[in-house]
PDB file of N, CA, C and O in Angstrom:
ATOM      1  N   MET A   1       0.850  -1.166   0.000  1.00  0.00           N
ATOM      2  CA  MET A   1       0.000   0.000   0.000  1.00  0.00           C
ATOM      3  C   MET A   1       0.899   1.233   0.000  1.00  0.00           C
ATOM      4  O   MET A   1       1.757   1.379   0.870  1.00  0.00           O
ATOM      5  N   LEU A   2       0.704   2.106  -0.961  1.00  0.00           N
ATOM      6  CA  LEU A   2       1.516   3.318  -1.051  1.00  0.00           C
ATOM      7  C   LEU A   2       0.686   4.527  -0.626  1.00  0.00           C
ATOM      8  O   LEU A   2      -0.506   4.614  -0.923  1.00  0.00           O
ATOM      9  N   PHE A   3       1.328   5.447   0.067  1.00  0.00           N
ATOM     10  CA  PHE A   3       0.666   6.646   0.546  1.00  0.00           C
ATOM     11  C   PHE A   3       1.310   7.862  -0.091  1.00  0.00           C
ATOM     12  O   PHE A   3       2.523   7.892  -0.301  1.00  0.00           O
ATOM     13  N   ARG A   4       0.497   8.869  -0.400  1.00  0.00           N
ATOM     14  CA  ARG A   4       1.037  10.097  -0.981  1.00  0.00           C
ATOM     15  C   ARG A   4       1.621  10.999   0.103  1.00  0.00           C
ATOM     16  O   ARG A   4       2.561  11.748  -0.164  1.00  0.00           O
ATOM     17  N   GLU A   5       1.085  10.942   1.310  1.00  0.00           N
ATOM     18  CA  GLU A   5       1.571  11.776   2.405  1.00  0.00           C
ATOM     19  C   GLU A   5       1.897  10.869   3.591  1.00  0.00           C
ATOM     20  O   GLU A   5       1.319   9.790   3.722  1.00  0.00           O
ATOM     21  N   PRO A   6       2.821  11.301   4.458  1.00  0.00           N
ATOM     22  CA  PRO A   6       3.127  10.486   5.631  1.00  0.00           C
ATOM     23  C   PRO A   6       1.886  10.295   6.512  1.00  0.00           C
ATOM     24  O   PRO A   6       1.061  11.199   6.645  1.00  0.00           O
ATOM     25  N   LEU A   7       1.771   9.135   7.095  1.00  0.00           N
ATOM     26  CA  LEU A   7       0.664   8.867   8.019  1.00  0.00           C
ATOM     27  C   LEU A   7       1.023   9.411   9.395  1.00  0.00           C
ATOM     28  O   LEU A   7       2.168   9.315   9.836  1.00  0.00           O
ATOM     29  N   GLN A   8       0.040   9.975  10.058  1.00  0.00           N
ATOM     30  CA  GLN A   8       0.278  10.421  11.424  1.00  0.00           C
ATOM     31  C   GLN A   8      -0.515   9.488  12.331  1.00  0.00           C
ATOM     32  O   GLN A   8      -1.740   9.404  12.254  1.00  0.00           O
ATOM     33  N   ILE A   9       0.224   8.788  13.195  1.00  0.00           N
ATOM     34  CA  ILE A   9      -0.415   7.868  14.130  1.00  0.00           C
ATOM     35  C   ILE A   9       0.057   8.262  15.527  1.00  0.00           C
ATOM     36  O   ILE A   9       1.247   8.184  15.834  1.00  0.00           O
ATOM     37  N   THR A  10      -0.854   8.672  16.342  1.00  0.00           N
ATOM     38  CA  THR A  10      -0.580   9.114  17.718  1.00  0.00           C
ATOM     39  C   THR A  10       0.644  10.036  17.794  1.00  0.00           C
ATOM     40  O   THR A  10       1.507   9.878  18.658  1.00  0.00           O
ATOM     41  N   GLY A  11       0.696  10.999  16.869  1.00  0.00           N
ATOM     42  CA  GLY A  11       1.759  11.986  16.937  1.00  0.00           C
ATOM     43  C   GLY A  11       3.056  11.590  16.255  1.00  0.00           C
ATOM     44  O   GLY A  11       3.970  12.410  16.179  1.00  0.00           O
ATOM     45  N   PHE A  12       3.174  10.364  15.755  1.00  0.00           N
ATOM     46  CA  PHE A  12       4.394   9.936  15.074  1.00  0.00           C
ATOM     47  C   PHE A  12       4.118   9.848  13.580  1.00  0.00           C
ATOM     48  O   PHE A  12       3.047   9.405  13.163  1.00  0.00           O
ATOM     49  N   TYR A  13       5.073  10.264  12.790  1.00  0.00           N
ATOM     50  CA  TYR A  13       4.930  10.174  11.338  1.00  0.00           C
ATOM     51  C   TYR A  13       5.669   8.935  10.848  1.00  0.00           C
ATOM     52  O   TYR A  13       6.812   8.682  11.226  1.00  0.00           O
ATOM     53  N   LEU A  14       4.996   8.179  10.007  1.00  0.00           N
ATOM     54  CA  LEU A  14       5.616   6.988   9.408  1.00  0.00           C
ATOM     55  C   LEU A  14       5.887   7.287   7.946  1.00  0.00           C
ATOM     56  O   LEU A  14       4.986   7.695   7.212  1.00  0.00           O
ATOM     57  N   ASN A  15       7.095   7.091   7.535  1.00  0.00           N
ATOM     58  CA  ASN A  15       7.482   7.334   6.155  1.00  0.00           C
ATOM     59  C   ASN A  15       7.180   6.062   5.350  1.00  0.00           C
ATOM     60  O   ASN A  15       7.785   5.023   5.614  1.00  0.00           O
ATOM     61  N   PRO A  16       6.275   6.117   4.389  1.00  0.00           N
ATOM     62  CA  PRO A  16       5.896   4.910   3.640  1.00  0.00           C
ATOM     63  C   PRO A  16       7.065   4.103   3.067  1.00  0.00           C
ATOM     64  O   PRO A  16       7.036   2.876   3.154  1.00  0.00           O
ATOM     65  N   PRO A  17       8.106   4.741   2.478  1.00  0.00           N
ATOM     66  CA  PRO A  17       9.220   3.913   1.991  1.00  0.00           C
ATOM     67  C   PRO A  17       9.890   3.114   3.101  1.00  0.00           C
ATOM     68  O   PRO A  17      10.376   2.008   2.864  1.00  0.00           O
ATOM     69  N   MET A  18       9.920   3.668   4.313  1.00  0.00           N
ATOM     70  CA  MET A  18      10.515   2.946   5.434  1.00  0.00           C
ATOM     71  C   MET A  18       9.647   1.750   5.796  1.00  0.00           C
ATOM     72  O   MET A  18      10.167   0.681   6.115  1.00  0.00           O
ATOM     73  N   ILE A  19       8.331   1.918   5.750  1.00  0.00           N
ATOM     74  CA  ILE A  19       7.420   0.812   6.045  1.00  0.00           C
ATOM     75  C   ILE A  19       7.629  -0.303   5.025  1.00  0.00           C
ATOM     76  O   ILE A  19       7.720  -1.477   5.382  1.00  0.00           O
ATOM     77  N   ILE A  20       7.706   0.082   3.751  1.00  0.00           N
ATOM     78  CA  ILE A  20       7.870  -0.902   2.685  1.00  0.00           C
ATOM     79  C   ILE A  20       9.202  -1.621   2.812  1.00  0.00           C
ATOM     80  O   ILE A  20       9.257  -2.843   2.676  1.00  0.00           O
ATOM     81  N   SER A  21      10.288  -0.878   3.072  1.00  0.00           N
ATOM     82  CA  SER A  21      11.596  -1.519   3.166  1.00  0.00           C
ATOM     83  C   SER A  21      11.661  -2.435   4.386  1.00  0.00           C
ATOM     84  O   SER A  21      12.304  -3.483   4.335  1.00  0.00           O
ATOM     85  N   ALA A  22      11.009  -2.057   5.469  1.00  0.00           N
ATOM     86  CA  ALA A  22      10.965  -2.933   6.650  1.00  0.00           C
ATOM     87  C   ALA A  22      10.183  -4.200   6.313  1.00  0.00           C
ATOM     88  O   ALA A  22      10.559  -5.293   6.735  1.00  0.00           O
ATOM     89  N   GLY A  23       9.103  -4.055   5.557  1.00  0.00           N
ATOM     90  CA  GLY A  23       8.321  -5.224   5.142  1.00  0.00           C
ATOM     91  C   GLY A  23       9.123  -6.115   4.221  1.00  0.00           C
ATOM     92  O   GLY A  23       9.078  -7.338   4.347  1.00  0.00           O
ATOM     93  N   ASP A  24       9.863  -5.517   3.292  1.00  0.00           N
ATOM     94  CA  ASP A  24      10.706  -6.287   2.374  1.00  0.00           C
ATOM     95  C   ASP A  24      11.773  -7.057   3.140  1.00  0.00           C
ATOM     96  O   ASP A  24      12.048  -8.218   2.838  1.00  0.00           O
ATOM     97  N   ALA A  25      12.375  -6.398   4.139  1.00  0.00           N
ATOM     98  CA  ALA A  25      13.409  -7.058   4.937  1.00  0.00           C
ATOM     99  C   ALA A  25      12.812  -8.239   5.695  1.00  0.00           C
ATOM    100  O   ALA A  25      13.444  -9.290   5.807  1.00  0.00           O
ATOM    101  N   ARG A  26      11.612  -8.074   6.209  1.00  0.00           N
ATOM    102  CA  ARG A  26      10.954  -9.149   6.943  1.00  0.00           C
ATOM    103  C   ARG A  26      10.633 -10.318   6.015  1.00  0.00           C
ATOM    104  O   ARG A  26      10.822 -11.479   6.379  1.00  0.00           O
ATOM    105  N   ILE A  27      10.147 -10.004   4.813  1.00  0.00           N
ATOM    106  CA  ILE A  27       9.847 -11.045   3.835  1.00  0.00           C
ATOM    107  C   ILE A  27      11.130 -11.793   3.467  1.00  0.00           C
ATOM    108  O   ILE A  27      11.132 -13.020   3.365  1.00  0.00           O
ATOM    109  N   GLU A  28      12.212 -11.052   3.272  1.00  0.00           N
ATOM    110  CA  GLU A  28      13.496 -11.662   2.931  1.00  0.00           C
ATOM    111  C   GLU A  28      13.946 -12.600   4.045  1.00  0.00           C
ATOM    112  O   GLU A  28      14.432 -13.699   3.778  1.00  0.00           O
ATOM    113  N   GLN A  29      13.782 -12.161   5.310  1.00  0.00           N
ATOM    114  CA  GLN A  29      14.174 -13.001   6.449  1.00  0.00           C
ATOM    115  C   GLN A  29      13.325 -14.266   6.505  1.00  0.00           C
ATOM    116  O   GLN A  29      13.840 -15.351   6.775  1.00  0.00           O
ATOM    117  N   LEU A  30      12.015 -14.124   6.249  1.00  0.00           N
ATOM    118  CA  LEU A  30      11.138 -15.284   6.258  1.00  0.00           C
ATOM    119  C   LEU A  30      11.510 -16.266   5.148  1.00  0.00           C
ATOM    120  O   LEU A  30      11.472 -17.480   5.348  1.00  0.00           O
ATOM    121  N   GLU A  31      11.866 -15.737   3.984  1.00  0.00           N
ATOM    122  CA  GLU A  31      12.291 -16.601   2.882  1.00  0.00           C
ATOM    123  C   GLU A  31      13.567 -17.348   3.247  1.00  0.00           C
ATOM    124  O   GLU A  31      13.706 -18.532   2.940  1.00  0.00           O
ATOM    125  N   THR A  32      14.499 -16.656   3.904  1.00  0.00           N
ATOM    126  CA  THR A  32      15.743 -17.294   4.344  1.00  0.00           C
ATOM    127  C   THR A  32      15.437 -18.393   5.357  1.00  0.00           C
ATOM    128  O   THR A  32      15.956 -19.504   5.251  1.00  0.00           O
ATOM    129  N   ASN A  33      14.591 -18.076   6.342  1.00  0.00           N
ATOM    130  CA  ASN A  33      14.219 -19.075   7.348  1.00  0.00           C
ATOM    131  C   ASN A  33      13.557 -20.285   6.700  1.00  0.00           C
ATOM    132  O   ASN A  33      13.841 -21.425   7.068  1.00  0.00           O
ATOM    133  N   TYR A  34      12.670 -20.034   5.731  1.00  0.00           N
ATOM    134  CA  TYR A  34      11.979 -21.111   5.030  1.00  0.00           C
ATOM    135  C   TYR A  34      12.988 -21.991   4.288  1.00  0.00           C
ATOM    136  O   TYR A  34      12.909 -23.218   4.342  1.00  0.00           O
ATOM    137  N   GLY A  35      13.932 -21.357   3.599  1.00  0.00           N
ATOM    138  CA  GLY A  35      14.949 -22.111   2.862  1.00  0.00           C
ATOM    139  C   GLY A  35      15.790 -22.967   3.786  1.00  0.00           C
ATOM    140  O   GLY A  35      16.066 -24.127   3.482  1.00  0.00           O
ATOM    141  N   GLU A  36      16.201 -22.402   4.917  1.00  0.00           N
ATOM    142  CA  GLU A  36      16.996 -23.158   5.887  1.00  0.00           C
ATOM    143  C   GLU A  36      16.191 -24.318   6.470  1.00  0.00           C
ATOM    144  O   GLU A  36      16.718 -25.415   6.653  1.00  0.00           O
ATOM    145  N   THR A  37      14.922 -24.072   6.759  1.00  0.00           N
ATOM    146  CA  THR A  37      14.059 -25.115   7.306  1.00  0.00           C
ATOM    147  C   THR A  37      13.871 -26.250   6.305  1.00  0.00           C
ATOM    148  O   THR A  37      13.932 -27.424   6.669  1.00  0.00           O
ATOM    149  N   MET A  38      13.642 -25.895   5.045  1.00  0.00           N
ATOM    150  CA  MET A  38      13.451 -26.914   4.014  1.00  0.00           C
ATOM    151  C   MET A  38      14.733 -27.728   3.819  1.00  0.00           C
ATOM    152  O   MET A  38      14.669 -28.941   3.618  1.00  0.00           O
ATOM    153  N   HIS A  39      15.893 -27.072   3.877  1.00  0.00           N
ATOM    154  CA  HIS A  39      17.172 -27.774   3.745  1.00  0.00           C
ATOM    155  C   HIS A  39      17.339 -28.770   4.901  1.00  0.00           C
ATOM    156  O   HIS A  39      17.743 -29.913   4.693  1.00  0.00           O
ATOM    157  N   HIS A  40      17.023 -28.318   6.117  1.00  0.00           N
ATOM    158  CA  HIS A  40      17.123 -29.185   7.289  1.00  0.00           C
ATOM    159  C   HIS A  40      16.147 -30.361   7.163  1.00  0.00           C
ATOM    160  O   HIS A  40      16.497 -31.497   7.483  1.00  0.00           O
ATOM    161  N   LEU A  41      14.941 -30.090   6.702  1.00  0.00           N
ATOM    162  CA  LEU A  41      13.939 -31.134   6.526  1.00  0.00           C
ATOM    163  C   LEU A  41      14.418 -32.176   5.523  1.00  0.00           C
ATOM    164  O   LEU A  41      14.254 -33.374   5.753  1.00  0.00           O
ATOM    165  N   GLN A  42      15.003 -31.741   4.422  1.00  0.00           N
ATOM    166  CA  GLN A  42      15.512 -32.681   3.417  1.00  0.00           C
ATOM    167  C   GLN A  42      16.605 -33.559   4.003  1.00  0.00           C
ATOM    168  O   GLN A  42      16.651 -34.758   3.729  1.00  0.00           O
ATOM    169  N   LYS A  43      17.490 -32.970   4.811  1.00  0.00           N
ATOM    170  CA  LYS A  43      18.550 -33.763   5.449  1.00  0.00           C
ATOM    171  C   LYS A  43      17.940 -34.810   6.379  1.00  0.00           C
ATOM    172  O   LYS A  43      18.384 -35.958   6.401  1.00  0.00           O
ATOM    173  N   GLU A  44      16.920 -34.415   7.147  1.00  0.00           N
ATOM    174  CA  GLU A  44      16.274 -35.349   8.067  1.00  0.00           C
ATOM    175  C   GLU A  44      15.536 -36.450   7.299  1.00  0.00           C
ATOM    176  O   GLU A  44      15.547 -37.611   7.707  1.00  0.00           O
ATOM    177  N   GLN A  45      14.896 -36.078   6.188  1.00  0.00           N
ATOM    178  CA  GLN A  45      14.201 -37.082   5.383  1.00  0.00           C
ATOM    179  C   GLN A  45      15.185 -38.089   4.811  1.00  0.00           C
ATOM    180  O   GLN A  45      14.868 -39.274   4.707  1.00  0.00           O
ATOM    181  N   LYS A  46      16.375 -37.634   4.440  1.00  0.00           N
ATOM    182  CA  LYS A  46      17.411 -38.544   3.929  1.00  0.00           C
ATOM    183  C   LYS A  46      17.842 -39.511   5.026  1.00  0.00           C
ATOM    184  O   LYS A  46      18.020 -40.703   4.773  1.00  0.00           O
ATOM    185  N   LYS A  47      18.012 -38.994   6.259  1.00  0.00           N
ATOM    186  CA  LYS A  47      18.385 -39.857   7.386  1.00  0.00           C
ATOM    187  C   LYS A  47      17.303 -40.909   7.632  1.00  0.00           C
ATOM    188  O   LYS A  47      17.615 -42.076   7.869  1.00  0.00           O
ATOM    189  N   VAL A  48      16.035 -40.503   7.578  1.00  0.00           N
ATOM    190  CA  VAL A  48      14.921 -41.426   7.786  1.00  0.00           C
ATOM    191  C   VAL A  48      14.942 -42.522   6.720  1.00  0.00           C
ATOM    192  O   VAL A  48      14.760 -43.699   7.028  1.00  0.00           O
ATOM    193  N   ALA A  49      15.165 -42.126   5.465  1.00  0.00           N
ATOM    194  CA  ALA A  49      15.202 -43.099   4.366  1.00  0.00           C
ATOM    195  C   ALA A  49      16.337 -44.095   4.573  1.00  0.00           C
ATOM    196  O   ALA A  49      16.169 -45.291   4.333  1.00  0.00           O
ATOM    197  N   GLU A  50      17.493 -43.602   5.020  1.00  0.00           N
ATOM    198  CA  GLU A  50      18.628 -44.500   5.279  1.00  0.00           C
ATOM    199  C   GLU A  50      18.302 -45.475   6.412  1.00  0.00           C
ATOM    200  O   GLU A  50      18.625 -46.660   6.321  1.00  0.00           O
ATOM    201  N   LEU A  51      17.669 -44.988   7.472  1.00  0.00           N
ATOM    202  CA  LEU A  51      17.303 -45.857   8.587  1.00  0.00           C
ATOM    203  C   LEU A  51      16.261 -46.894   8.161  1.00  0.00           C
ATOM    204  O   LEU A  51      16.332 -48.055   8.565  1.00  0.00           O
ATOM    205  N   GLU A  52      15.296 -46.469   7.344  1.00  0.00           N
ATOM    206  CA  GLU A  52      14.288 -47.416   6.847  1.00  0.00           C
ATOM    207  C   GLU A  52      14.947 -48.506   6.013  1.00  0.00           C
ATOM    208  O   GLU A  52      14.559 -49.672   6.085  1.00  0.00           O
ATOM    209  N   GLN A  53      15.940 -48.125   5.224  1.00  0.00           N
ATOM    210  CA  GLN A  53      16.645 -49.098   4.396  1.00  0.00           C
ATOM    211  C   GLN A  53      17.411 -50.090   5.279  1.00  0.00           C
ATOM    212  O   GLN A  53      17.396 -51.293   5.021  1.00  0.00           O
ATOM    213  N   LYS A  54      18.080 -49.577   6.323  1.00  0.00           N
ATOM    214  CA  LYS A  54      18.815 -50.460   7.242  1.00  0.00           C
ATOM    215  C   LYS A  54      17.866 -51.400   7.968  1.00  0.00           C
ATOM    216  O   LYS A  54      18.184 -52.575   8.150  1.00  0.00           O
ATOM    217  N   ILE A  55      16.714 -50.907   8.385  1.00  0.00           N
ATOM    218  CA  ILE A  55      15.713 -51.749   9.060  1.00  0.00           C
ATOM    219  C   ILE A  55      15.247 -52.842   8.107  1.00  0.00           C
ATOM    220  O   ILE A  55      15.122 -54.003   8.497  1.00  0.00           O
ATOM    221  N   GLY A  56      14.994 -52.469   6.864  1.00  0.00           N
ATOM    222  CA  GLY A  56      14.583 -53.462   5.865  1.00  0.00           C
ATOM    223  C   GLY A  56      15.639 -54.535   5.659  1.00  0.00           C
ATOM    224  O   GLY A  56      15.308 -55.712   5.515  1.00  0.00           O
ATOM    225  N   GLN A  57      16.898 -54.142   5.645  1.00  0.00           N
ATOM    226  CA  GLN A  57      17.992 -55.106   5.491  1.00  0.00           C
ATOM    227  C   GLN A  57      18.049 -56.038   6.689  1.00  0.00           C
ATOM    228  O   GLN A  57      18.239 -57.243   6.527  1.00  0.00           O
ATOM    229  N   LEU A  58      17.887 -55.494   7.896  1.00  0.00           N
ATOM    230  CA  LEU A  58      17.927 -56.329   9.106  1.00  0.00           C
ATOM    231  C   LEU A  58      16.762 -57.311   9.127  1.00  0.00           C
ATOM    232  O   LEU A  58      16.932 -58.451   9.560  1.00  0.00           O
ATOM    233  N   ILE A  59      15.603 -56.904   8.678  1.00  0.00           N
ATOM    234  CA  ILE A  59      14.442 -57.788   8.651  1.00  0.00           C
ATOM    235  C   ILE A  59      14.667 -58.933   7.658  1.00  0.00           C
ATOM    236  O   ILE A  59      14.268 -60.070   7.908  1.00  0.00           O
ATOM    237  N   ASN A  60      15.303 -58.620   6.546  1.00  0.00           N
ATOM    238  CA  ASN A  60      15.516 -59.622   5.498  1.00  0.00           C
ATOM    239  C   ASN A  60      16.669 -60.572   5.795  1.00  0.00           C
ATOM    240  O   ASN A  60      16.818 -61.579   5.103  1.00  0.00           O
ATOM    241  N   GLU A  61      17.480 -60.286   6.793  1.00  0.00           N
ATOM    242  CA  GLU A  61      18.617 -61.165   7.111  1.00  0.00           C
ATOM    243  C   GLU A  61      18.168 -62.444   7.778  1.00  0.00           C
ATOM    244  O   GLU A  61      18.998 -63.291   8.110  1.00  0.00           O
TER     245      GLU A  61
END
């Protein structure tokens, strides 16, 4: 949402570009967190697959 004039909220002025850049930074951080989480999840899924394979081998012995 873009504003033509600064918003006045309880006596403080908010500069719209600052609001947008803060939002962009937050989105960027969330994307980074999501990427790190997905990477960790993939590593854990690989470990689970390896353990399932070992269990299958032990059952078949």
